[in-house]
Biopython code that builds the backbone (N, CA, C, O; Angstrom):
import numpy as np
from Bio.PDB.StructureBuilder import StructureBuilder

atoms = [
    (1, "MET", "N", (99.251, 77.735, 90.682)),
    (1, "MET", "CA", (100.595, 77.650, 89.762)),
    (1, "MET", "C", (101.558, 77.953, 91.000)),
    (1, "MET", "O", (101.102, 78.460, 92.025)),
    (2, "THR", "N", (103.123, 77.570, 90.845)),
    (2, "THR", "CA", (103.840, 77.944, 91.913)),
    (2, "THR", "C", (105.128, 78.107, 91.015)),
    (2, "THR", "O", (105.261, 77.202, 90.191)),
    (3, "ARG", "N", (105.981, 78.963, 91.014)),
    (3, "ARG", "CA", (107.548, 78.942, 90.631)),
    (3, "ARG", "C", (108.288, 78.772, 91.133)),
    (3, "ARG", "O", (108.196, 79.591, 92.047)),
    (4, "PRO", "N", (109.288, 78.130, 91.305)),
    (4, "PRO", "CA", (110.624, 78.303, 92.343)),
    (4, "PRO", "C", (111.441, 79.535, 91.860)),
    (4, "PRO", "O", (111.668, 79.749, 90.669)),
    (5, "GLY", "N", (111.942, 80.471, 93.064)),
    (5, "GLY", "CA", (112.697, 81.165, 92.743)),
    (5, "GLY", "C", (114.139, 81.071, 92.206)),
    (5, "GLY", "O", (114.931, 80.361, 92.825)),
    (6, "THR", "N", (114.537, 81.720, 91.120)),
    (6, "THR", "CA", (116.134, 81.427, 90.801)),
    (6, "THR", "C", (117.273, 82.464, 92.114)),
    (6, "THR", "O", (117.320, 83.695, 92.113)),
    (7, "PRO", "N", (117.839, 81.813, 92.819)),
    (7, "PRO", "CA", (118.380, 82.735, 93.540)),
    (7, "PRO", "C", (119.798, 83.309, 92.590)),
    (7, "PRO", "O", (120.273, 82.794, 91.579)),
    (8, "SER", "N", (120.258, 84.575, 93.341)),
    (8, "SER", "CA", (121.393, 84.771, 92.048)),
    (8, "SER", "C", (123.000, 84.040, 92.935)),
    (8, "SER", "O", (123.229, 83.624, 94.071)),
    (9, "SER", "N", (123.738, 84.185, 91.784)),
    (9, "SER", "CA", (125.302, 83.618, 92.588)),
    (9, "SER", "C", (125.696, 84.122, 93.889)),
    (9, "SER", "O", (126.323, 83.419, 94.681)),
    (10, "GLU", "N", (125.312, 85.447, 94.163)),
    (10, "GLU", "CA", (125.544, 85.669, 95.536)),
    (10, "GLU", "C", (125.194, 85.246, 96.706)),
    (10, "GLU", "O", (125.862, 85.350, 97.735)),
    (11, "THR", "N", (124.121, 84.748, 96.585)),
    (11, "THR", "CA", (123.283, 84.373, 97.456)),
    (11, "THR", "C", (123.593, 83.158, 98.307)),
    (11, "THR", "O", (124.000, 82.204, 97.645)),
    (12, "THR", "N", (123.501, 82.962, 99.601)),
    (12, "THR", "CA", (124.194, 81.747, 100.390)),
    (12, "THR", "C", (123.227, 81.213, 100.141)),
    (12, "THR", "O", (122.155, 81.783, 99.936)),
    (13, "PRO", "N", (123.498, 79.535, 100.102)),
    (13, "PRO", "CA", (123.232, 78.278, 99.680)),
    (13, "PRO", "C", (121.808, 77.902, 101.059)),
    (13, "PRO", "O", (120.944, 77.088, 100.732)),
    (14, "ASP", "N", (121.755, 78.327, 101.986)),
    (14, "ASP", "CA", (120.752, 78.208, 103.254)),
    (14, "ASP", "C", (120.081, 79.408, 103.293)),
    (14, "ASP", "O", (119.555, 79.690, 104.369)),
    (15, "HIS", "N", (119.931, 80.460, 102.052)),
    (15, "HIS", "CA", (118.733, 81.404, 102.255)),
    (15, "HIS", "C", (117.362, 81.011, 102.251)),
    (15, "HIS", "O", (117.089, 79.914, 101.763)),
    (16, "LEU", "N", (116.386, 81.784, 102.749)),
    (16, "LEU", "CA", (115.034, 81.488, 102.384)),
    (16, "LEU", "C", (114.605, 81.422, 101.183)),
    (16, "LEU", "O", (114.822, 82.428, 100.509)),
    (17, "ARG", "N", (113.883, 80.283, 100.517)),
    (17, "ARG", "CA", (113.185, 80.448, 99.190)),
    (17, "ARG", "C", (112.121, 80.675, 99.280)),
    (17, "ARG", "O", (111.625, 80.233, 100.316)),
    (18, "GLY", "N", (111.231, 81.383, 98.410)),
    (18, "GLY", "CA", (109.421, 81.344, 98.327)),
    (18, "GLY", "C", (109.344, 80.921, 97.048)),
    (18, "GLY", "O", (110.306, 80.616, 96.342)),
    (19, "LEU", "N", (107.922, 80.898, 96.674)),
    (19, "LEU", "CA", (107.062, 80.025, 95.972)),
    (19, "LEU", "C", (106.302, 81.087, 95.564)),
    (19, "LEU", "O", (106.301, 81.923, 96.467)),
    (20, "TRP", "N", (105.671, 81.434, 94.648)),
    (20, "TRP", "CA", (104.923, 82.223, 93.795)),
    (20, "TRP", "C", (103.600, 81.575, 93.377)),
    (20, "TRP", "O", (103.648, 80.674, 92.539)),
    (21, "LEU", "N", (102.625, 81.891, 93.800)),
    (21, "LEU", "CA", (101.258, 81.329, 94.237)),
    (21, "LEU", "C", (99.903, 81.998, 93.481)),
    (21, "LEU", "O", (99.418, 83.000, 94.006)),
    (22, "HIS", "N", (99.504, 81.646, 92.687)),
    (22, "HIS", "CA", (98.069, 82.315, 92.152)),
    (22, "HIS", "C", (97.153, 82.435, 93.381)),
    (22, "HIS", "O", (97.268, 81.645, 94.318)),
    (23, "TRP", "N", (96.415, 83.237, 93.376)),
    (23, "TRP", "CA", (95.216, 83.656, 94.648)),
    (23, "TRP", "C", (93.980, 82.516, 94.378)),
    (23, "TRP", "O", (93.302, 82.143, 95.335)),
    (24, "ARG", "N", (93.797, 82.122, 93.355)),
    (24, "ARG", "CA", (92.893, 81.028, 92.998)),
    (24, "ARG", "C", (93.324, 79.565, 93.429)),
    (24, "ARG", "O", (92.551, 78.620, 93.590)),
    (25, "ASP", "N", (94.781, 79.549, 93.596)),
    (25, "ASP", "CA", (95.643, 78.039, 93.569)),
    (25, "ASP", "C", (95.542, 78.149, 95.725)),
    (25, "ASP", "O", (95.831, 77.111, 96.321)),
    (26, "TRP", "N", (95.337, 78.793, 96.160)),
    (26, "TRP", "CA", (95.751, 79.418, 97.526)),
    (26, "TRP", "C", (95.208, 78.219, 98.525)),
    (26, "TRP", "O", (95.850, 77.415, 99.200)),
    (27, "HIS", "N", (93.647, 78.420, 98.352)),
    (27, "HIS", "CA", (92.824, 76.754, 99.024)),
    (27, "HIS", "C", (93.509, 75.484, 98.823)),
    (27, "HIS", "O", (93.324, 74.642, 99.702)),
    (28, "ARG", "N", (94.306, 75.159, 97.789)),
    (28, "ARG", "CA", (94.920, 74.127, 97.518)),
    (28, "ARG", "C", (96.527, 73.960, 98.206)),
    (28, "ARG", "O", (96.904, 72.919, 98.746)),
    (29, "TYR", "N", (97.157, 74.884, 98.102)),
    (29, "TYR", "CA", (98.286, 74.805, 98.822)),
    (29, "TYR", "C", (98.122, 74.907, 100.747)),
    (29, "TYR", "O", (98.804, 74.173, 101.462)),
    (30, "ARG", "N", (97.480, 75.561, 101.119)),
    (30, "ARG", "CA", (97.595, 75.912, 102.598)),
    (30, "ARG", "C", (97.439, 74.361, 103.487)),
    (30, "ARG", "O", (96.878, 73.346, 103.073)),
    (31, "ASP", "N", (98.102, 74.557, 104.772)),
    (31, "ASP", "CA", (98.188, 73.047, 105.340)),
    (31, "ASP", "C", (97.643, 73.502, 106.996)),
    (31, "ASP", "O", (98.326, 74.171, 107.771)),
    (32, "GLY", "N", (96.303, 72.976, 107.282)),
    (32, "GLY", "CA", (95.738, 73.532, 108.489)),
    (32, "GLY", "C", (96.808, 73.753, 109.454)),
    (32, "GLY", "O", (96.655, 74.803, 110.079)),
    (33, "GLY", "N", (97.879, 73.058, 109.775)),
    (33, "GLY", "CA", (99.142, 72.808, 111.126)),
    (33, "GLY", "C", (99.770, 74.176, 110.459)),
    (33, "GLY", "O", (100.651, 74.537, 111.239)),
    (34, "THR", "N", (99.712, 74.900, 109.585)),
    (34, "THR", "CA", (100.530, 76.158, 109.481)),
    (34, "THR", "C", (99.913, 77.351, 109.828)),
    (34, "THR", "O", (98.713, 77.596, 109.699)),
    (35, "HIS", "N", (100.867, 78.170, 110.323)),
    (35, "HIS", "CA", (100.692, 79.513, 111.200)),
    (35, "HIS", "C", (100.971, 80.538, 109.520)),
    (35, "HIS", "O", (101.258, 80.006, 108.447)),
    (36, "ALA", "N", (100.804, 81.891, 109.717)),
    (36, "ALA", "CA", (101.162, 82.444, 108.669)),
    (36, "ALA", "C", (100.833, 84.384, 109.130)),
    (36, "ALA", "O", (100.054, 84.686, 110.034)),
    (37, "SER", "N", (101.557, 85.383, 108.344)),
    (37, "SER", "CA", (101.518, 86.746, 108.565)),
    (37, "SER", "C", (101.899, 87.189, 106.910)),
    (37, "SER", "O", (102.714, 86.727, 106.111)),
    (38, "GLN", "N", (101.218, 87.950, 106.851)),
    (38, "GLN", "CA", (101.419, 88.862, 105.622)),
    (38, "GLN", "C", (102.677, 89.970, 106.072)),
    (38, "GLN", "O", (102.554, 90.566, 107.142)),
    (39, "ILE", "N", (103.687, 90.173, 105.349)),
    (39, "ILE", "CA", (104.921, 91.301, 105.069)),
    (39, "ILE", "C", (104.816, 92.009, 104.471)),
    (39, "ILE", "O", (104.824, 91.756, 103.266)),
    (40, "ALA", "N", (104.626, 93.545, 105.001)),
    (40, "ALA", "CA", (104.795, 94.852, 103.753)),
    (40, "ALA", "C", (105.981, 94.983, 103.603)),
    (40, "ALA", "O", (106.852, 95.052, 104.470)),
    (41, "LYS", "N", (106.094, 95.034, 102.241)),
    (41, "LYS", "CA", (107.108, 95.642, 101.477)),
    (41, "LYS", "C", (108.195, 96.265, 102.313)),
    (41, "LYS", "O", (109.260, 95.649, 102.348)),
    (42, "PRO", "N", (108.109, 97.248, 102.908)),
    (42, "PRO", "CA", (109.399, 97.451, 103.548)),
    (42, "PRO", "C", (109.701, 96.267, 104.771)),
    (42, "PRO", "O", (110.517, 96.632, 105.618)),
    (43, "HIS", "N", (109.298, 95.308, 104.891)),
    (43, "HIS", "CA", (109.688, 94.615, 106.134)),
    (43, "HIS", "C", (109.756, 93.201, 105.344)),
    (43, "HIS", "O", (109.621, 92.205, 106.056)),
    (44, "TRP", "N", (109.952, 92.994, 103.939)),
    (44, "TRP", "CA", (110.011, 91.569, 103.265)),
    (44, "TRP", "C", (110.913, 90.697, 103.423)),
    (44, "TRP", "O", (110.845, 89.534, 103.025)),
    (45, "LEU", "N", (112.192, 91.404, 104.258)),
    (45, "LEU", "CA", (113.602, 90.584, 104.334)),
    (45, "LEU", "C", (113.311, 90.322, 105.942)),
    (45, "LEU", "O", (114.053, 89.484, 106.455)),
    (46, "ALA", "N", (112.403, 90.885, 106.728)),
    (46, "ALA", "CA", (112.426, 90.236, 107.982)),
    (46, "ALA", "C", (111.137, 89.202, 108.306)),
    (46, "ALA", "O", (110.035, 89.372, 107.784)),
    (47, "LEU", "N", (111.420, 88.158, 109.197)),
    (47, "LEU", "CA", (110.616, 87.290, 109.474)),
    (47, "LEU", "C", (109.619, 87.919, 110.733)),
    (47, "LEU", "O", (110.039, 88.650, 111.630)),
    (48, "PRO", "N", (108.352, 87.505, 110.595)),
    (48, "PRO", "CA", (107.367, 88.254, 111.700)),
    (48, "PRO", "C", (107.659, 87.174, 112.735)),
    (48, "PRO", "O", (107.988, 85.988, 112.701)),
    (49, "ARG", "N", (107.295, 88.448, 114.039)),
    (49, "ARG", "CA", (107.463, 87.682, 115.360)),
    (49, "ARG", "C", (106.526, 86.667, 115.716)),
    (49, "ARG", "O", (105.621, 86.665, 114.882)),
    (50, "PRO", "N", (106.334, 85.685, 116.721)),
    (50, "PRO", "CA", (105.521, 84.296, 116.461)),
    (50, "PRO", "C", (103.691, 84.920, 116.835)),
    (50, "PRO", "O", (102.668, 84.338, 116.476)),
    (51, "GLU", "N", (103.770, 86.309, 117.682)),
    (51, "GLU", "CA", (102.078, 86.704, 118.044)),
    (51, "GLU", "C", (101.665, 87.490, 116.852)),
    (51, "GLU", "O", (100.494, 87.864, 116.904)),
    (52, "HIS", "N", (102.362, 87.853, 115.741)),
    (52, "HIS", "CA", (101.817, 88.190, 114.413)),
    (52, "HIS", "C", (101.679, 87.180, 113.792)),
    (52, "HIS", "O", (101.891, 87.336, 112.589)),
    (53, "LEU", "N", (101.375, 86.055, 114.130)),
    (53, "LEU", "CA", (101.239, 84.740, 113.251)),
    (53, "LEU", "C", (99.628, 84.369, 113.559)),
    (53, "LEU", "O", (99.103, 84.163, 114.653)),
    (54, "LEU", "N", (98.888, 84.351, 111.921)),
    (54, "LEU", "CA", (97.620, 83.897, 112.143)),
    (54, "LEU", "C", (97.592, 82.479, 111.892)),
    (54, "LEU", "O", (98.596, 81.978, 111.384)),
    (55, "ALA", "N", (96.436, 81.633, 112.211)),
    (55, "ALA", "CA", (95.750, 80.187, 111.770)),
    (55, "ALA", "C", (95.492, 80.704, 110.278)),
    (55, "ALA", "O", (95.125, 81.866, 110.101)),
    (56, "LEU", "N", (95.685, 79.838, 109.223)),
    (56, "LEU", "CA", (95.534, 79.978, 107.637)),
    (56, "LEU", "C", (94.012, 80.161, 107.636)),
    (56, "LEU", "O", (93.665, 81.141, 106.977)),
    (57, "ARG", "N", (93.208, 79.604, 108.094)),
    (57, "ARG", "CA", (91.744, 80.233, 108.090)),
    (57, "ARG", "C", (91.778, 81.260, 108.378)),
    (57, "ARG", "O", (91.018, 81.983, 107.735)),
    (58, "GLU", "N", (92.458, 81.799, 109.246)),
    (58, "GLU", "CA", (92.143, 83.550, 109.574)),
    (58, "GLU", "C", (92.378, 84.309, 108.550)),
    (58, "GLU", "O", (91.629, 85.110, 107.991)),
    (59, "LEU", "N", (93.623, 83.976, 108.295)),
    (59, "LEU", "CA", (94.563, 84.869, 106.950)),
    (59, "LEU", "C", (93.544, 84.575, 105.718)),
    (59, "LEU", "O", (93.428, 85.453, 104.863)),
    (60, "ASP", "N", (92.903, 83.534, 105.616)),
    (60, "ASP", "CA", (91.817, 83.578, 104.699)),
    (60, "ASP", "C", (90.947, 84.765, 104.246)),
    (60, "ASP", "O", (90.797, 85.132, 103.081)),
    (61, "ALA", "N", (90.443, 85.265, 105.257)),
    (61, "ALA", "CA", (89.359, 86.127, 104.890)),
    (61, "ALA", "C", (90.462, 87.555, 104.341)),
    (61, "ALA", "O", (90.319, 88.223, 103.317)),
    (62, "GLN", "N", (91.555, 87.703, 105.421)),
    (62, "GLN", "CA", (92.352, 89.028, 104.641)),
    (62, "GLN", "C", (92.714, 88.800, 103.286)),
    (62, "GLN", "O", (92.828, 89.802, 102.579)),
    (63, "LEU", "N", (92.916, 87.699, 102.791)),
    (63, "LEU", "CA", (93.406, 87.536, 101.257)),
    (63, "LEU", "C", (92.048, 87.653, 100.653)),
    (63, "LEU", "O", (92.020, 88.543, 99.804)),
    (64, "SER", "N", (91.209, 87.196, 100.778)),
    (64, "SER", "CA", (90.052, 86.932, 99.956)),
    (64, "SER", "C", (89.634, 88.625, 99.978)),
    (64, "SER", "O", (89.378, 89.196, 98.918)),
    (65, "ALA", "N", (89.600, 89.266, 101.146)),
    (65, "ALA", "CA", (89.516, 91.120, 100.904)),
    (65, "ALA", "C", (90.569, 91.559, 99.986)),
    (65, "ALA", "O", (90.350, 92.270, 99.005)),
    (66, "HIS", "N", (91.547, 91.179, 100.281)),
    (66, "HIS", "CA", (92.669, 92.061, 99.579)),
    (66, "HIS", "C", (92.242, 91.647, 98.074)),
    (66, "HIS", "O", (91.884, 92.581, 97.356)),
    (67, "PHE", "N", (92.242, 90.762, 97.697)),
    (67, "PHE", "CA", (92.059, 90.336, 95.989)),
    (67, "PHE", "C", (90.921, 90.294, 95.230)),
    (67, "PHE", "O", (90.882, 89.868, 94.076)),
    (68, "HIS", "N", (89.701, 90.863, 96.049)),
    (68, "HIS", "CA", (88.851, 91.309, 95.662)),
    (68, "HIS", "C", (88.687, 93.185, 94.966)),
    (68, "HIS", "O", (88.135, 93.786, 94.044)),
    (69, "ARG", "N", (89.608, 93.461, 96.183)),
    (69, "ARG", "CA", (90.076, 94.902, 96.191)),
    (69, "ARG", "C", (91.090, 95.606, 95.003)),
    (69, "ARG", "O", (90.828, 96.615, 94.348)),
    (70, "HIS", "N", (92.284, 94.796, 94.928)),
    (70, "HIS", "CA", (93.377, 95.262, 94.764)),
    (70, "HIS", "C", (94.187, 93.799, 93.628)),
    (70, "HIS", "O", (94.220, 92.590, 93.856)),
    (71, "THR", "N", (94.452, 94.181, 93.050)),
    (71, "THR", "CA", (95.802, 92.979, 92.166)),
    (71, "THR", "C", (97.206, 92.898, 92.799)),
    (71, "THR", "O", (97.889, 91.887, 92.630)),
    (72, "ALA", "N", (97.597, 93.817, 93.438)),
    (72, "ALA", "CA", (98.868, 93.567, 94.076)),
    (72, "ALA", "C", (99.262, 92.356, 94.975)),
    (72, "ALA", "O", (98.592, 91.896, 95.899)),
    (73, "PRO", "N", (100.236, 92.013, 94.616)),
    (73, "PRO", "CA", (100.601, 90.717, 94.969)),
    (73, "PRO", "C", (101.140, 90.750, 96.393)),
    (73, "PRO", "O", (101.886, 91.699, 96.635)),
    (74, "LEU", "N", (100.878, 89.815, 97.465)),
    (74, "LEU", "CA", (101.088, 89.802, 98.917)),
    (74, "LEU", "C", (102.359, 89.221, 99.400)),
    (74, "LEU", "O", (102.718, 88.288, 98.682)),
    (75, "GLN", "N", (103.273, 89.509, 100.532)),
    (75, "GLN", "CA", (104.049, 88.597, 100.515)),
    (75, "GLN", "C", (104.040, 87.663, 101.893)),
    (75, "GLN", "O", (104.697, 88.176, 102.799)),
    (76, "LEU", "N", (103.447, 86.444, 102.207)),
    (76, "LEU", "CA", (103.283, 85.632, 103.164)),
    (76, "LEU", "C", (104.774, 84.919, 103.816)),
    (76, "LEU", "O", (105.739, 84.564, 103.139)),
    (77, "ALA", "N", (104.636, 84.829, 105.351)),
    (77, "ALA", "CA", (105.467, 84.322, 105.728)),
    (77, "ALA", "C", (104.489, 83.283, 106.537)),
    (77, "ALA", "O", (103.444, 83.471, 107.161)),
    (78, "LEU", "N", (105.326, 82.017, 106.244)),
    (78, "LEU", "CA", (104.574, 80.513, 106.866)),
    (78, "LEU", "C", (105.445, 79.935, 107.357)),
    (78, "LEU", "O", (106.484, 79.607, 106.783)),
    (79, "TRP", "N", (105.038, 79.635, 108.962)),
    (79, "TRP", "CA", (105.432, 78.985, 109.864)),
    (79, "TRP", "C", (105.022, 77.518, 110.021)),
    (79, "TRP", "O", (103.857, 77.460, 110.415)),
    (80, "HIS", "N", (105.394, 76.715, 109.906)),
    (80, "HIS", "CA", (104.731, 75.015, 110.388)),
    (80, "HIS", "C", (106.018, 74.533, 111.043)),
    (80, "HIS", "O", (107.115, 74.773, 110.539)),
    (81, "PRO", "N", (105.863, 73.834, 112.197)),
    (81, "PRO", "CA", (106.722, 73.497, 113.052)),
    (81, "PRO", "C", (107.854, 72.265, 112.507)),
    (81, "PRO", "O", (109.069, 72.279, 112.708)),
    (82, "ASP", "N", (107.187, 71.375, 111.877)),
    (82, "ASP", "CA", (107.798, 70.577, 111.069)),
    (82, "ASP", "C", (108.924, 70.743, 109.925)),
    (82, "ASP", "O", (110.041, 70.246, 109.787)),
    (83, "ALA", "N", (108.077, 71.752, 109.081)),
    (83, "ALA", "CA", (109.149, 72.456, 107.906)),
    (83, "ALA", "C", (109.595, 73.365, 108.187)),
    (83, "ALA", "O", (110.507, 73.720, 107.440)),
    (84, "GLY", "N", (109.272, 74.294, 109.377)),
    (84, "GLY", "CA", (110.186, 75.554, 109.337)),
    (84, "GLY", "C", (109.439, 76.827, 108.659)),
    (84, "GLY", "O", (108.276, 76.804, 108.256)),
    (85, "TRP", "N", (110.254, 77.863, 108.609)),
    (85, "TRP", "CA", (109.931, 79.178, 107.355)),
    (85, "TRP", "C", (110.012, 78.853, 106.092)),
    (85, "TRP", "O", (110.942, 78.404, 105.421)),
    (86, "GLN", "N", (108.646, 79.206, 105.780)),
    (86, "GLN", "CA", (108.512, 79.356, 103.605)),
    (86, "GLN", "C", (108.095, 80.811, 103.952)),
    (86, "GLN", "O", (107.609, 81.378, 104.931)),
    (87, "ARG", "N", (108.594, 81.232, 102.433)),
    (87, "ARG", "CA", (107.877, 82.713, 102.086)),
    (87, "ARG", "C", (107.453, 82.588, 100.905)),
    (87, "ARG", "O", (108.234, 82.209, 100.033)),
    (88, "ILE", "N", (106.120, 82.878, 100.606)),
    (88, "ILE", "CA", (104.923, 83.065, 99.322)),
    (88, "ILE", "C", (104.681, 84.256, 98.775)),
    (88, "ILE", "O", (104.454, 85.156, 99.583)),
    (89, "PHE", "N", (104.656, 84.585, 97.405)),
    (89, "PHE", "CA", (104.049, 85.605, 97.161)),
    (89, "PHE", "C", (102.702, 85.032, 96.344)),
    (89, "PHE", "O", (102.806, 84.175, 95.466)),
    (90, "VAL", "N", (101.456, 85.604, 96.741)),
    (90, "VAL", "CA", (100.289, 85.435, 96.504)),
    (90, "VAL", "C", (99.815, 86.413, 95.510)),
    (90, "VAL", "O", (99.510, 87.554, 95.858)),
    (91, "VAL", "N", (99.757, 86.108, 94.569)),
    (91, "VAL", "CA", (99.440, 86.785, 92.972)),
    (91, "VAL", "C", (97.852, 86.553, 92.822)),
    (91, "VAL", "O", (97.200, 85.531, 93.038)),
    (92, "ALA", "N", (97.407, 87.915, 92.353)),
    (92, "ALA", "CA", (95.908, 87.658, 91.385)),
    (92, "ALA", "C", (96.077, 86.658, 90.322)),
    (92, "ALA", "O", (97.177, 86.121, 90.193)),
    (93, "GLY", "N", (95.174, 86.378, 89.609)),
    (93, "GLY", "CA", (94.534, 85.514, 88.632)),
    (93, "GLY", "C", (95.378, 86.162, 87.558)),
    (93, "GLY", "O", (96.272, 85.483, 87.055)),
    (94, "GLY", "N", (95.175, 87.479, 87.131)),
    (94, "GLY", "CA", (95.851, 87.846, 86.054)),
    (94, "GLY", "C", (97.330, 88.240, 85.458)),
    (94, "GLY", "O", (97.841, 88.551, 84.382)),
    (95, "TRP", "N", (97.697, 88.033, 86.823)),
    (95, "TRP", "CA", (99.335, 88.231, 86.912)),
    (95, "TRP", "C", (100.458, 87.282, 86.516)),
    (95, "TRP", "O", (100.545, 86.153, 86.999)),
    (96, "PRO", "N", (101.331, 87.780, 85.605)),
    (96, "PRO", "CA", (101.583, 88.995, 85.704)),
    (96, "PRO", "C", (101.371, 89.471, 84.362)),
    (96, "PRO", "O", (101.467, 88.936, 83.258)),
    (97, "ARG", "N", (100.935, 91.075, 84.915)),
    (97, "ARG", "CA", (100.429, 91.874, 83.808)),
    (97, "ARG", "C", (101.685, 92.804, 83.263)),
    (97, "ARG", "O", (102.542, 93.367, 83.946)),
    (98, "GLN", "N", (101.556, 92.795, 82.035)),
    (98, "GLN", "CA", (102.715, 93.758, 80.969)),
    (98, "GLN", "C", (102.084, 95.276, 80.894)),
    (98, "GLN", "O", (100.897, 95.563, 80.735)),
    (99, "ILE", "N", (103.332, 96.273, 81.069)),
    (99, "ILE", "CA", (102.795, 97.255, 80.418)),
    (99, "ILE", "C", (103.358, 97.048, 79.210)),
    (99, "ILE", "O", (104.432, 96.504, 78.954)),
    (100, "PRO", "N", (102.160, 97.755, 78.128)),
    (100, "PRO", "CA", (102.810, 98.225, 76.895)),
    (100, "PRO", "C", (104.021, 99.423, 76.761)),
    (100, "PRO", "O", (104.319, 100.480, 77.318)),
    (101, "LEU", "N", (104.521, 98.558, 75.652)),
    (101, "LEU", "CA", (105.598, 99.508, 75.336)),
    (101, "LEU", "C", (105.349, 100.657, 74.630)),
    (101, "LEU", "O", (104.282, 100.560, 74.024)),
    (102, "PRO", "N", (106.010, 101.902, 74.434)),
    (102, "PRO", "CA", (105.929, 102.850, 73.267)),
    (102, "PRO", "C", (105.864, 102.678, 71.959)),
    (102, "PRO", "O", (106.762, 101.900, 71.637)),
    (103, "PRO", "N", (105.348, 102.963, 71.199)),
    (103, "PRO", "CA", (105.424, 103.084, 69.985)),
    (103, "PRO", "C", (107.316, 102.929, 69.407)),
    (103, "PRO", "O", (108.082, 103.803, 69.812)),
    (104, "ARG", "N", (107.767, 102.014, 68.670)),
    (104, "ARG", "CA", (108.460, 102.387, 67.807)),
    (104, "ARG", "C", (108.583, 103.231, 66.723)),
    (104, "ARG", "O", (107.515, 103.244, 66.112)),
    (105, "ALA", "N", (109.644, 104.140, 66.073)),
    (105, "ALA", "CA", (109.695, 104.828, 64.915)),
    (105, "ALA", "C", (109.896, 103.998, 63.703)),
    (105, "ALA", "O", (109.960, 104.515, 62.588)),
    (106, "SER", "N", (109.997, 102.692, 63.905)),
    (106, "SER", "CA", (109.883, 101.816, 62.645)),
    (106, "SER", "C", (108.267, 101.467, 62.652)),
    (106, "SER", "O", (107.721, 100.982, 61.661)),
    (107, "ASP", "N", (107.693, 101.712, 63.651)),
    (107, "ASP", "CA", (106.287, 101.464, 63.352)),
    (107, "ASP", "C", (105.409, 102.689, 62.561)),
    (107, "ASP", "O", (104.195, 102.674, 62.357)),
    (108, "GLY", "N", (106.180, 103.540, 62.252)),
    (108, "GLY", "CA", (105.310, 104.613, 61.607)),
    (108, "GLY", "C", (104.804, 105.482, 62.459)),
    (108, "GLY", "O", (104.417, 106.523, 61.928)),
    (109, "VAL", "N", (104.644, 105.385, 63.896)),
    (109, "VAL", "CA", (104.262, 106.118, 65.242)),
    (109, "VAL", "C", (105.030, 107.033, 65.903)),
    (109, "VAL", "O", (105.671, 106.544, 66.833)),
    (110, "ARG", "N", (105.228, 108.673, 65.651)),
    (110, "ARG", "CA", (106.134, 109.412, 66.342)),
    (110, "ARG", "C", (105.936, 109.123, 67.571)),
    (110, "ARG", "O", (104.755, 109.162, 67.918)),
    (111, "PRO", "N", (107.010, 108.730, 68.675)),
    (111, "PRO", "CA", (106.216, 108.907, 69.960)),
    (111, "PRO", "C", (105.886, 110.321, 70.893)),
    (111, "PRO", "O", (105.775, 111.342, 70.215)),
    (112, "PRO", "N", (105.779, 110.420, 71.834)),
    (112, "PRO", "CA", (105.108, 111.282, 72.065)),
    (112, "PRO", "C", (106.325, 112.468, 72.691)),
    (112, "PRO", "O", (107.377, 112.238, 73.287)),
    (113, "THR", "N", (105.799, 113.583, 72.351)),
    (113, "THR", "CA", (107.013, 114.555, 73.221)),
    (113, "THR", "C", (107.240, 114.872, 74.385)),
    (113, "THR", "O", (106.530, 115.754, 74.868)),
    (114, "PRO", "N", (108.157, 114.344, 75.101)),
    (114, "PRO", "CA", (108.531, 114.823, 76.551)),
    (114, "PRO", "C", (107.470, 116.371, 76.730)),
    (114, "PRO", "O", (107.197, 116.940, 75.674)),
    (115, "GLY", "N", (107.033, 116.858, 77.781)),
    (115, "GLY", "CA", (106.237, 117.830, 78.496)),
    (115, "GLY", "C", (105.566, 118.603, 77.104)),
    (115, "GLY", "O", (105.854, 119.759, 76.793)),
    (116, "VAL", "N", (104.485, 117.609, 76.231)),
    (116, "VAL", "CA", (103.835, 118.183, 75.536)),
    (116, "VAL", "C", (102.389, 117.689, 76.177)),
    (116, "VAL", "O", (101.330, 118.096, 75.698)),
]
sb = StructureBuilder()
sb.init_structure("model")
sb.init_model(0)
sb.init_chain("A")
sb.init_seg("    ")
for serial, (resi, resn, name, xyz) in enumerate(atoms, 1):
    if name == "N":
        sb.init_residue(resn, " ", resi, " ")
    sb.init_atom(name, np.array(xyz, "f"), 0.0, 1.0, " ", f" {name:<3s}", serial, name[0])
structure = sb.get_structure()
């Protein structure tokens, strides 16, 4: 499953765009000529240096280990000589998860009292 992002009106027309991809679909998406790197959240806006890029086969093991232990999304920067840069968020199979909202007073349930 891929989803195109919707840029804000203030975004420049040539900004890098990304896709959302479920982990289960990764093997169908990847291309043998592409190299990639995981990008940690504090560095999401910066592209990796070329020496930090891995062949996608090497990245597979890292992604597999991550999604067997965690459900947090990972951002990847992919580089292909013919297509240039692309960003992808790879997410766990159950994503997106929803946080339950607190009960409403109209439901007949009193919300918890803060500090109690």
